C-alpha positions as CSV (number, residue, x, y, z in Angstrom):
1,X,29.4,-27.9,25.8
2,X,33.0,-28.0,27.1
3,X,32.9,-24.5,28.7
4,X,30.1,-25.6,31.1
5,X,27.6,-23.2,29.5
6,X,24.6,-24.7,27.6
7,X,24.9,-24.5,23.9
8,X,22.5,-21.8,22.6
9,X,21.1,-22.1,19.2
10,X,20.0,-18.7,17.9
11,X,18.1,-18.2,14.6
12,X,17.9,-14.9,12.9
13,X,14.7,-14.5,10.9
14,X,15.0,-12.1,8.1
15,X,12.2,-10.7,6.0
16,X,13.9,-10.7,2.6
17,X,10.9,-10.1,0.5
18,X,10.1,-6.4,0.5
19,X,6.3,-6.9,0.7
20,X,6.7,-9.2,3.8
21,X,9.2,-6.8,5.3
22,X,6.9,-3.7,5.2
23,X,3.8,-5.7,6.2
24,X,5.7,-6.9,9.3
25,X,6.7,-3.4,10.2
26,X,3.4,-1.7,9.6
27,X,0.5,-4.3,9.5
28,X,-2.0,-1.5,9.9
29,X,-1.5,-0.3,6.3
30,X,-2.6,-1.9,3.0
31,X,0.0,-2.1,0.2
32,X,-0.1,-1.6,-3.5
33,X,0.5,-4.8,-5.5
34,X,3.0,-3.0,-7.8
35,X,6.2,-1.9,-6.1
36,X,8.6,0.0,-8.4
37,X,12.3,1.0,-8.3
38,X,13.8,4.4,-8.0
39,X,17.4,5.5,-8.3
40,X,18.8,8.3,-6.0
41,X,22.5,9.2,-6.0
42,X,23.5,5.8,-7.5
43,X,21.5,3.8,-4.9
44,X,18.5,1.7,-5.8
45,X,15.3,1.8,-3.8
46,X,12.0,0.0,-3.9
47,X,9.0,2.3,-3.5
48,X,5.6,0.9,-2.4
49,X,2.4,2.8,-2.0
50,X,0.6,2.2,1.3
51,X,-3.1,2.8,1.9
52,X,-5.3,3.5,4.9
53,X,-8.7,2.0,4.6
54,X,-11.8,1.5,6.7
55,X,-15.2,-0.1,6.4
56,X,-16.8,2.4,8.9
57,X,-16.6,5.7,7.1
58,X,-20.0,7.4,7.2
59,X,-22.1,8.2,4.2
60,X,-19.9,6.2,1.8
61,X,-20.7,3.2,-0.4
62,X,-18.8,0.0,0.4
63,X,-16.8,-2.0,-2.2
64,X,-14.9,-5.3,-1.9
65,X,-11.2,-5.1,-1.8
66,X,-8.3,-7.2,-3.2
67,X,-5.7,-7.3,-5.9
68,X,-7.7,-5.3,-8.4
69,X,-5.1,-5.4,-11.1
70,X,-5.1,-9.2,-11.5
71,X,-8.9,-9.3,-11.5
72,X,-9.1,-6.6,-14.2
73,X,-7.1,-8.8,-16.5
74,X,-9.2,-11.9,-15.9
75,X,-12.7,-10.7,-15.4
76,X,-13.2,-6.9,-15.7
77,X,-17.0,-7.0,-15.0
78,X,-16.7,-8.6,-11.6
79,X,-13.5,-7.0,-10.4
80,X,-14.9,-5.9,-7.1
81,X,-16.3,-9.3,-6.2
82,X,-13.7,-11.8,-7.4
83,X,-9.9,-11.9,-7.5
84,X,-8.1,-15.0,-8.9
85,X,-11.3,-17.0,-8.7
86,X,-11.8,-16.3,-5.0
87,X,-14.7,-14.2,-3.7
88,X,-13.6,-11.2,-1.7
89,X,-15.0,-10.6,1.7
90,X,-13.3,-7.4,3.0
91,X,-15.6,-4.4,2.5
92,X,-14.2,-0.9,2.6
93,X,-15.8,2.4,2.0
94,X,-12.7,4.6,2.6
95,X,-9.3,4.2,0.8
96,X,-6.6,6.8,0.8
97,X,-2.9,6.7,-0.2
98,X,-1.1,8.8,2.5
99,X,2.1,6.9,2.8
100,X,5.0,6.0,0.5
101,X,7.3,3.3,1.7
102,X,10.9,3.4,0.6
103,X,13.1,0.2,0.9
104,X,16.8,0.4,0.3
105,X,17.5,-2.4,-2.2
106,X,21.0,-3.1,-0.9
107,X,20.6,-3.2,2.9
108,X,16.8,-3.4,3.4
109,X,16.4,-0.2,5.4
110,X,12.7,0.8,5.4
111,X,11.4,4.4,5.7
112,X,7.7,5.4,5.8
113,X,6.9,8.9,4.4
114,X,3.6,10.6,5.0
115,X,2.5,12.3,1.8
116,X,-1.0,13.2,3.0
117,X,-1.0,14.5,6.6
118,X,-4.7,15.4,6.3
119,X,-5.7,11.7,6.4
120,X,-7.2,11.2,9.8
121,X,-6.4,7.5,10.0
122,X,-2.6,8.0,9.4
123,X,-2.7,10.9,12.0
124,X,-4.0,8.4,14.6
125,X,-1.2,5.9,13.7
126,X,1.4,8.7,13.9
127,X,0.3,9.2,17.5
128,X,0.5,5.5,18.4
129,X,3.9,5.0,16.7
130,X,5.9,8.2,17.2
131,X,9.1,8.4,15.1
132,X,8.1,5.6,12.7
133,X,6.5,7.8,10.1
134,X,8.6,10.6,8.5
135,X,7.3,13.7,6.9
136,X,7.4,14.2,3.1
137,X,9.9,17.0,3.5
138,X,12.4,14.5,4.9
139,X,12.5,12.6,1.7
140,X,15.4,13.3,-0.7
141,X,14.4,15.6,-3.5
142,X,15.8,13.3,-6.2
143,X,13.8,10.4,-4.8
144,X,10.6,12.5,-4.4
145,X,10.7,13.4,-8.1
146,X,10.3,9.7,-9.0
147,X,7.2,9.1,-7.0
148,X,4.2,8.0,-9.2
149,X,0.5,7.7,-8.8
150,X,-0.4,4.2,-7.4
151,X,-1.6,1.7,-10.0
152,X,-4.1,0.0,-7.7
153,X,-5.7,3.2,-6.6
154,X,-6.2,4.6,-10.1
155,X,-7.8,1.3,-11.1
156,X,-10.2,1.3,-8.1
157,X,-11.1,4.9,-8.8
158,X,-11.8,4.2,-12.4
159,X,-14.0,1.3,-11.5
160,X,-15.9,3.5,-9.1
161,X,-16.5,6.1,-11.8
162,X,-17.4,3.4,-14.3
163,X,-20.8,3.1,-12.5
164,X,-21.7,6.4,-14.0
165,X,-20.6,5.5,-17.6
166,X,-23.4,6.0,-20.1
167,X,-23.7,4.1,-23.4
168,X,-26.9,5.8,-24.4
169,X,-26.1,9.6,-24.5
170,X,-29.7,10.5,-25.3
171,X,-30.7,9.4,-21.8
172,X,-28.3,12.1,-20.4
173,X,-29.9,14.9,-22.3
């Protein structure tokens, strides 16, 4: 360059997709496949449910994980083994929904709110990442009123309970 300084080329890498953005910030969490919008004081936010999971929880039965919602539409009988034609390999025996992620739709600011402080896995992450996870009480009341039960979690719970479904009620009695 003319000034005698080498020309520096800088590139800013932005995570514009909200799923990529939150996964980059907190890769230790699993995320719901169905983010939804919420409005608070005229501002729009994306809300994503985040899960803690483990394959090492004692005295629990393992299930295969994945995009349960898509699999339910294509093949409801094998939902825990196949998603979109691919066999799932991750086995978990503990899934909990302790975190709600709120992404400002205008500027992309991300906040992680702990809704279940009793979850031992999220407590460990709180200790390793101080200040990253906010408490539920810090969330705006108007925004908190719009929080819903996670779609993927209710589907997984329903599939777990379906093991005990009876078609012959005389067997029960």
